[in-house]
matplotlib code that plots the C-alpha trace (Angstrom):
import matplotlib.pyplot as plt

x = [-79.9, -81.1, -81.9, -84.0, -83.6, -84.4, -82.1, -80.3, -80.2, -83.1, -81.7, -83.3, -81.7, -78.2, -79.0, -80.5, -77.3, -75.1, -77.0, -77.0, -73.4, -72.5, -74.9, -74.2, -70.6, -70.9, -74.0, -73.6, -75.6, -76.8, -77.9, -80.0, -80.3, -81.0, -78.5, -74.9, -74.0, -76.4, -75.2, -76.3, -74.1, -71.0, -70.9, -69.9, -68.0, -64.8, -66.6, -66.3, -69.5, -71.6, -72.2, -73.9, -75.8, -76.5, -79.1, -78.9, -78.9, -82.1, -84.0, -83.1, -86.3, -85.9, -89.5, -91.2, -92.8, -91.2, -92.4, -89.6, -87.5, -90.1, -90.6, -86.9, -86.1, -88.9, -87.3, -83.8, -85.0, -86.7, -83.4, -82.0, -84.4, -83.4, -79.7, -79.8, -82.0, -80.8, -82.2, -85.7, -85.3, -84.3, -87.2, -89.6, -88.3, -88.6, -92.2, -93.2, -91.6, -93.6, -96.8, -96.2, -95.7, -99.0, -100.7, -99.5, -101.2, -104.5, -104.7, -103.8, -107.1, -109.2, -107.7, -107.6, -111.4, -111.7, -109.5, -111.8, -114.7, -116.1, -114.4, -112.8, -111.3, -109.8, -109.7, -107.1, -107.7, -105.1, -104.3, -100.9, -98.1, -100.6, -101.7, -98.1, -99.0, -102.2, -100.3, -97.8, -100.7, -102.5, -99.3, -98.9, -102.4, -101.9, -98.5, -99.6, -102.8, -101.1, -103.5, -106.6, -107.8, -107.7, -106.3, -106.5, -105.3, -106.9, -107.1, -110.3, -111.0, -109.9, -112.4, -115.3, -114.0, -115.0, -113.2, -116.2, -117.8, -115.5, -116.8, -119.0, -120.7, -117.6, -115.2, -113.5, -112.5, -109.5, -109.4, -106.2, -107.7, -105.6, -104.4, -105.0, -108.4, -109.1, -108.1, -109.9, -113.1, -113.0, -112.2, -115.0, -117.5, -116.4, -116.6, -120.1, -121.1, -120.0, -122.1, -125.1, -124.9, -124.4, -121.3, -118.8, -118.8, -117.5, -114.7, -111.6, -110.9, -107.4, -106.1, -106.2, -109.2, -111.6, -115.1, -117.3, -120.1, -117.9, -118.4, -121.5, -122.6, -120.3, -117.3, -114.3, -112.3, -108.6, -107.4, -103.7, -103.2, -100.2, -98.6, -97.0, -99.0, -97.9, -98.2, -99.5, -95.9, -95.2, -98.1, -97.2, -95.0, -97.9, -100.5, -98.6, -98.6, -102.3, -102.0, -99.4, -101.3, -104.5, -102.6, -100.9, -104.1, -105.8, -102.9, -103.4, -107.2, -106.3, -104.2, -101.0, -97.5, -96.8, -93.1, -93.7, -97.3, -96.6, -95.7, -96.1, -93.1, -94.9, -93.2, -90.0, -88.2, -85.8, -87.0, -85.3, -83.0, -84.6, -83.4, -82.6, -83.6, -81.9, -82.7, -80.5, -78.8, -77.6, -73.9]
y = [-83.8, -87.2, -90.3, -93.2, -96.4, -100.1, -101.6, -98.4, -100.0, -98.2, -96.2, -92.9, -93.2, -93.1, -90.6, -88.1, -88.1, -87.9, -85.0, -83.0, -83.5, -82.3, -79.3, -78.3, -79.4, -78.0, -80.0, -82.8, -86.0, -88.5, -92.0, -94.3, -97.7, -101.3, -102.7, -102.0, -103.6, -101.5, -99.0, -96.0, -97.3, -98.3, -95.7, -92.8, -94.8, -92.6, -89.3, -87.2, -85.4, -88.5, -90.3, -93.7, -95.2, -98.9, -100.5, -104.0, -106.6, -108.1, -105.0, -105.7, -107.5, -110.1, -110.3, -108.0, -105.8, -103.8, -104.5, -104.3, -102.2, -99.5, -99.3, -99.4, -96.6, -94.5, -95.1, -94.3, -91.1, -90.1, -90.5, -87.5, -85.4, -86.8, -86.4, -84.2, -86.6, -90.2, -91.7, -90.4, -91.8, -95.3, -95.3, -94.4, -97.3, -99.7, -98.6, -98.8, -102.3, -103.5, -102.0, -103.6, -107.0, -106.7, -105.5, -108.5, -110.8, -108.9, -108.0, -111.2, -113.1, -110.0, -108.8, -112.3, -112.4, -108.9, -109.9, -112.7, -110.4, -109.6, -106.3, -105.2, -101.9, -100.5, -96.9, -96.0, -92.7, -90.8, -87.2, -85.5, -88.0, -90.8, -90.0, -91.2, -94.5, -94.6, -94.2, -96.9, -99.3, -98.7, -99.5, -102.8, -103.8, -103.1, -105.0, -108.0, -108.6, -107.9, -105.1, -107.3, -105.1, -101.4, -99.5, -95.7, -93.3, -90.0, -87.6, -87.4, -83.8, -84.5, -87.3, -84.8, -83.0, -85.5, -88.8, -89.9, -90.9, -93.8, -95.4, -98.1, -101.1, -103.2, -100.7, -101.5, -98.3, -98.4, -95.5, -94.5, -92.6, -89.6, -89.3, -85.5, -84.7, -81.8, -83.8, -86.9, -84.8, -84.1, -87.8, -89.1, -86.8, -88.2, -91.8, -91.2, -89.6, -92.6, -94.8, -92.4, -92.5, -96.3, -96.0, -98.9, -102.5, -101.8, -100.0, -101.0, -98.4, -98.4, -96.5, -96.1, -95.5, -95.7, -94.6, -97.6, -95.7, -95.1, -98.7, -99.8, -103.4, -104.1, -102.3, -103.6, -101.8, -102.7, -101.2, -100.7, -99.7, -99.5, -97.7, -95.0, -92.3, -91.7, -88.6, -88.8, -88.7, -91.9, -93.9, -94.5, -97.5, -99.1, -98.1, -99.7, -103.0, -103.0, -102.4, -105.0, -107.7, -107.0, -107.1, -110.4, -112.2, -110.8, -112.0, -115.5, -115.3, -114.4, -117.5, -115.5, -115.9, -113.1, -113.0, -112.8, -112.0, -110.5, -113.7, -112.1, -109.9, -106.6, -105.3, -106.6, -106.2, -103.6, -101.2, -102.1, -99.6, -96.9, -93.8, -90.8, -87.6, -84.4, -80.8, -79.4, -76.2, -73.3, -72.4]
z = [40.0, 41.3, 39.3, 40.8, 38.9, 39.6, 37.0, 35.7, 32.3, 30.7, 27.7, 28.8, 32.3, 31.0, 28.3, 30.7, 32.9, 29.8, 28.4, 31.6, 32.3, 28.8, 28.9, 32.6, 33.5, 37.0, 37.8, 40.4, 40.0, 42.6, 41.4, 43.6, 42.1, 43.0, 40.5, 41.2, 37.9, 35.8, 33.2, 35.3, 38.2, 36.1, 33.3, 35.5, 38.1, 37.6, 37.1, 40.3, 39.5, 39.9, 43.2, 43.1, 46.0, 45.3, 47.5, 48.9, 46.1, 47.5, 46.4, 42.7, 41.7, 39.0, 38.0, 35.4, 38.0, 40.7, 44.2, 46.8, 44.4, 44.4, 48.2, 49.0, 46.5, 48.1, 51.5, 50.2, 48.7, 51.9, 53.7, 51.7, 53.7, 57.0, 56.9, 60.0, 61.9, 61.2, 64.3, 63.5, 60.0, 61.3, 63.7, 60.9, 58.7, 61.6, 62.3, 58.6, 58.4, 61.4, 60.1, 56.6, 58.2, 60.0, 56.9, 54.9, 57.4, 57.3, 53.7, 51.9, 52.4, 52.1, 48.8, 47.4, 47.7, 46.2, 43.3, 42.5, 41.9, 38.4, 37.6, 34.3, 35.5, 38.7, 39.8, 42.4, 44.4, 46.5, 47.6, 47.6, 47.9, 48.1, 44.5, 43.7, 45.3, 43.3, 40.1, 41.0, 42.0, 38.7, 36.9, 38.8, 38.0, 34.3, 34.2, 36.2, 34.2, 30.9, 30.3, 30.7, 33.6, 32.8, 35.7, 36.2, 39.0, 40.0, 42.9, 44.8, 43.8, 40.2, 39.9, 40.1, 37.0, 34.4, 35.3, 37.5, 34.2, 34.0, 37.2, 35.5, 37.2, 36.4, 38.1, 41.4, 43.3, 45.7, 48.1, 50.0, 52.9, 54.1, 57.7, 57.5, 58.9, 56.5, 53.4, 54.7, 54.9, 51.2, 50.5, 52.7, 50.9, 47.6, 48.8, 50.1, 46.8, 44.9, 47.2, 46.9, 43.1, 43.2, 41.1, 40.7, 41.6, 45.1, 47.0, 48.9, 51.5, 53.0, 56.0, 59.7, 62.0, 59.0, 59.9, 59.6, 57.9, 54.9, 53.8, 51.8, 51.5, 48.6, 50.1, 52.0, 54.7, 55.1, 58.5, 59.0, 62.6, 64.9, 67.8, 65.7, 63.9, 60.3, 58.2, 54.6, 53.2, 55.2, 53.8, 50.1, 50.9, 52.7, 50.1, 47.2, 49.1, 48.8, 45.1, 44.7, 46.5, 44.6, 41.3, 42.3, 43.0, 39.9, 37.9, 39.2, 38.5, 34.9, 34.6, 34.3, 35.9, 38.4, 37.5, 33.8, 33.0, 29.6, 27.9, 24.4, 25.1, 24.7, 27.8, 29.4, 32.7, 31.2, 28.5, 25.2, 23.4, 21.4, 19.5, 21.6, 19.7, 20.7, 19.8, 17.2, 18.4, 16.2, 16.6]

ax = plt.figure().add_subplot(projection="3d")
ax.plot(x, y, z, "-o")
ax.set_aspect("equal")
plt.show()
């Protein structure tokens, strides 16, 4: 069993490990966390069944929202699938880092202008693993605007089954475009359908080698190119950068502080304690 946790101090994080170790004593647990002083990292320090991997302290974000914490935990988790090919994994990390650096230079001014547009909701679209990036991006937008901008995530095919009705004139649509030609075909058809039906305020289309005819007059293409070709499972750490930057600039437009946008204390950096309810078992 594997736990991924930025702070490792959320009550359910520790409770889940405690419950599993009690219910399944033979289970082995791996913790990947950004906080070597968190409860998840320290509570089971002397338990041989629990192994803790604490990432570099610089990944332990101090702001309300996770940015580098998220991407570094994703990369750390991917390392588990590359234990037999460490050199290939290192090369992938270097290539992603280089591509991310280039993306930051390109995307900042473009997304700053997009964030200044008059939208009240954002729809993030992604397929497969990139739907995970869409979910994380929608969470960043909600957190960094203190809920003033409603953010939703969906798959391209799923959007056809009802959720397309939420794409109003005040909706910005952010499209993470697959690197897989077959999947991209379905995604491109959906993007063109949105344009044909004149749905939404406009679109941000992110990916590599994006067909120019996908963009309408109100749409923005954000190209992310480089010498190494990535598969869809490599792209989420780049996708979320787009979501994070867009949320950052929208946060500033709303007059909020990016490190602590929720000034009313509705949400906090670490989830506060709450009661853990367990199922009663019959002897």
